[in-house]
N, C-alpha and C positions, 0 to 999 in steps of 0.2 A: 519588558524584554531588554536584552543587552543592546549596547550601542556598538556599531561597527568601527573598525579602525581605518582611518583615512590613509589610502595609499598602501596598505599592507598587502603582502603576498604570502603571509604565513598561513598555516592551516589552523587558525584560531578564528572561527566564524562566530561573531557575536553581533547581533544587529536588531535595533528597533526598526530600521528601514529594511534591512535584508529580508526578514520573513515576508514582508509585504511585497517586495519586489519578486521574491521567488514565487509567491502565490500568484502574482499577476502573470508571471511567465509560465505558469502551469507546472511548476516543479515543487509544489508544496509537499510536505511529508519527507520522504527520503530524497536528498539531493547531494550531489557530489561537489567537490571543491570547484571544479571547472565551471559547472553550470551557474552556481550562485555567485561565485567570486567574480565571474565575468559580468554578470548582471549588476552586482554591487559596484564594481569599478565603473561600469557604464553610468550608473546613477551618480556616482561621485563626480565624474567628469562633466555630466550634462547639467546637474543641479547641485553645485557645490554649496550654495547658500543654504539649502534645506539640510544638507548633510551637516554643516557647521551648526545649524540650529539644533539638530538632534544631539550633537556633542555637548553643546552648552546646556541643553535640557538635563543631561545626566548630572552635570555639576549642580544644577538647581535641585535635583532630587536628593543628592547626597547631603547638601546643606539642609534641606527641609526635613529629611528623615532624621538627621542628627539632632536638630532642634526639637523635633517631636519626641525623640527618644529621651532627651533630658527632661522635657516637660512631663512626659508620662511617668518616668521614674519618680520624680518629685511628687507628683499627684498620688501615686501609689503609696509613697512613704507617709504622706499626710493622712490619707484615708486609713492606713493601717496603724498609725501612731496614736490617734485620738479615739478613745472609746465612744465618745458621744456621737461620732460619725459612723459608727458601725450599725447600720440598719439595712433593710432590704434593698433600698434604692442604691446606697453606696456599694453594697455587695455586687450588684449588677454592674455598676460603673467599674469596679475593680476588675471584674472578669473581662469586661470589654477592653480595659486598659492593658491587661495582661496579654490578651490576644493581639492587640496592636503592637505591643512591645515585641512579641514573638515575630510578627511580620516585619517590623522595622529592622530587627537584628539580622534576619535572614537576607533582606534586601540589601542592607549596608554591607554585609559580608560578600555578597555576589558583586555588587557594584564597585566596592573598593578593590576587590581582586581584579576585576576587569580594568579599572583605572590604573592600577599599578602595572599591569601587563602592557596596557596601551602606552603608558609613559616609557616603559622599558624598551619597547620595540619601535617606537615612533622615530622615523628618520634615522634609523640605525641599520646600516647595510649588513651588519654582522648577523642579523636575524632574518635576512631575506631567504625565503624558501626553507625556513626552519620551523619546526613544530614547537611552539611555546606552551608549556604546560600551565594550566590554570584550572579553575573549577569548571569552566565551560567545555573543556575537552578532555577531562579525566573521566574514564568510564565509571559508572555507578555513582560517583560523587556528584556529577552534574545532574543526573536524573533525580538523585535523592534530594538535592538542594531545591529543585523545582517542585518536587512532590511536597516537601515541607512548606515551601512558599505558598502553594495553592491550598494546602491544609490550613495554614495560618490565615489566609485571606477568607476562606470559607468560615472559619471559626469567628472571625471578626464580623462577618455579615450575620451569622446566627445570633451573636450577642446584640447586634443592632436590632435584629428582629425582636429579641426578648425585651430590649429597651422600649421598642414601640408598643409591644403588648402591655408592659407594665405602665407606661405613661398613659396610654389610651384608657386603660381600665381605671387609673387614678383620676383622670380628668372626667371621664364619662360617669364616674360615681358608682360603678358596679363592683362587686366583690370578687371578680375573677382573680385578681392578683393575690387575694388571701387564700383562695382555694388551690392555687398552683403551688406545689412544693418546690423548694429550691433544688431538690434532687432532680426534678423534671427539667428545671432550668439548666442545670449542669449537664444533664444527659443530652439536651438539645444543643447546648452551646459547644460542648467539647466532644461528645460522643457521635452525634449525627454527622459532623464533618468527616470523621474517620471513615464512615461507610461511603460517603459521597466521593471523597478523595481516592479511596482504595479502588472503587469501581472505575473511576476515570483513569487512574494510573495503570490498572490492569489492561484496560482496552487500548490505551495509548501505547503501552509497551508491546502488546501483540501486534499493533498496527506497524510500529517502526521496525520490529523484527521481521515482519512479512515483507517490508520494503527493503530489507538489507541495508538499513541506514548505517553509515560509518561513524556518525557523530551523535552528539546529544540531541535531545528532542527540539531542535531549532524549528521555530515556527509552529510549535504545538498549539499556540493560542489561535491560530488560523485554521486549525483542523476542525471538522464538524464534531469530533469527539469531545472537544473542549466544552461544548454545551452541557456535558454531564455535570460539570462544576459551575458553569456560568449561568445555567438556567435557574438553579435555586437562588443564586445571588440576585438575579433579575427579579425573581418572584418576591424576594425580601424587599427590594426597592419599591416595587409596585404596591405591596401591602402596606409598607410604612408610609408611602405617599398617601394612601387612602386614610390611614390613621391620622396623618398630619392634617388632611382636609377636614376630617371630623373634629379634631381637636380645635382647629381654628373656628369651626362652626359653633362648637359649644362655648368657646370663649366669647365670640361675638354675641351669642344669645344671652349669656350671663351679664355682659357689659350693657347690653340694651335694656335689660331689666333694671339696672341701676341708674337709668337716665343719663348714661354717659354720652357725650357728644360724638357725632359720627367721625370727626377727625381723630379723636382719641381712640375710638374703636379700631379704625384702620391702622393707626400707628402701632397699637399693641398687637394686632393680628400680624402685621408685617414683622414686628420684632420677634414674636413667637415663632414665625416661620423660619426666619433667618437663624435663630438659635437652635432650632430642632433639625435643620437640614443636615449639618455634619453628623449629629448624633445618630440620626436614623439612616445615614449612609446614602441619602438621595443624591448627593453630589457625585457619587461614584458612577452614576449612569453615563456621565461624559466619557469615562474610560471604556465603555462598551460600544461607543460609536467608532466606526471605521475611520482610520486616519485619512485625512484629505491630501494624500500624497500628490495626486494629479492636479490639485488646485494651485492658485497663485501662492507666491512665497509668503505674503503677509497673512493670508488665510491659514496656511499651514502653521505659521509661527504663532498666531493667536490661539489656534486649537491646541497645539502641543504644549505651549507655556501655561495655558489655563488649566488643562487637565492634569498636568504633572505638578503644578503648583498646589492645586486643591488636594491631590492625592498625597503628596509628600508632607504638607503642612496640616493634614487633617488631624493627626494626633495632637499637635500643638493647639489648634483651635478648640478641640474638645476639652483638653486640659484647662485651657484658659477660661472657657465658658462655665464648665461644670466643676471646677476646683478653685482656681485662683480668683475668679470673680464671683464665686458663689457666696451669697450672703451668710449662709450657715457656716461654711468653712472659715470664712474670714472672722466671724464672730467667735468661733471656738479658738482660733489662733490668737486673736487679740485678748480673749479672756485668759488663756494660759499665760500669755506674756505679762498681763497685769497681775495675775496671781504670783508669778515668780518675782516680779518687781516688788510687790507688797511684802512677800516673805523676806526678801533681802533687806528691805527697808526696816522691817520690824526687828530683824536680827541685829542690824546696826544700832538701832535705838536701844535694844536690850543690853547690848555690850556697853554702850556709853552710859546708860543708867546704872549699870553694875559698877562701873569705875567711879561714877560720881558718888554712889552710896558708900564707898569704902571710907573707913575712918583714917585719920592721919597716921596712926600706928600701923594699920594694914597697908597703907600706901608705902610707908617707910620699910616695912618688912618685904613688900613686893620689890622695891628698888634694891634692897640688900640681896634678895634672892637672885635678881637679875645680875648684880655684880659678881655673885658667887659662880654664876654660870658662864661668865666671860672667860676667854682663854687666859692661861697662866702667864703668858708673855705680854699681856695687854698692860700698858702703863697709861693711866689717865693723863689727859693733856694738861690739866691743872697742876698735877704733881710734877710733870716734866718741866713746865715753866717755872715752878717754884724752886726746883733744884738745878736748873740749867746754869752752867757757868756764865759769869758776866762777860768773859772774854770772847764768847762766840759771836760771830758777826751776824748781821740780819739775814744774809743769804743762807748761812749755815742753819740758823734757826728755822727758816722757811723749809729747807730741805729735810730736816729732821721731822718737822710736823707733817710734811707731806708723806714721807715714808711710813710713819706710824699710822697715819690715817688710812693709807692705802692697804697696809697689811691687815688692819682691823676689818676693813670692809671686805 
């Protein structure tokens, strides 16, 4: 959700804290400027430290999503550029990365728009009691941006669910992944979220119209209708968590059969869990927990920084683990680099060998051909020295040589 503007009195309501405050005061859904602006101002005056933490969190999110966007784009380029990486597993990875890129782009667009407006109106009396236009208060554009954002988030969760199905079937040794067509994957990953998001958007739009809301769907994530899109995501997290437990169980059983020590088994199980947590989206469960606004400042800071750090840097962590540090990807890149280096070295050796095999007559003809291709105004330095008047001073000779050499070059 957006972040509020400290001390503002303009009719641009954006708040991570604001919807929670409005919900506590019983004005969730449709609310006027006076009801929520007063509550928001009261919160800023009573708990300025938490308000500042929320503002700093937005900066953290912009940095994290920007880094994740760069990492995801590079990963998509690597997966698309190398043919040896084009398999079923990387196709699923690419779809998940595309979904995350879509979500990150939408979030950054909204967040940067809010940051620019906040910078514009902050401590500026010229904008007092003035409506500042941005995505958050432009009709239809605001609602459309949040609909696209929720669609992108749902798509991301669906592809995390597909990642869990494919990984679990691969580790468990069944042939489910071979029987499921990629058409089914694409229909589930990109098509099903359209139905879910459309149902939620329709119900939410009817709700806000019935309440005669003057502004965008502020606080929509605190409405009970939000569970239309949130419940499938929670179900994905629960199912993927069960997949993770079974994957760890299978891993421990296989390691035990190989007479592996208990310490090694525990270490590998923990490593597998940490690697799979961001891919399966299990870390997103923290974002579904209600913000501890009424708690102490340090508890609020720990919660908000942890949840928003994991959410904003999730794309970077997934790219790092499943692309940049992946053994197969690194082997392919190193192999291509070595091949290009070998080709360049062989070309250099072939050229040198060709020059060495030329006879003296061929070399002389080659030098004559090079002289014929020189500019007509070129005078060899040896000829110039041979016919230079003896009366020229050393400085003049140096000046002539320098000019000719410069013009030739």
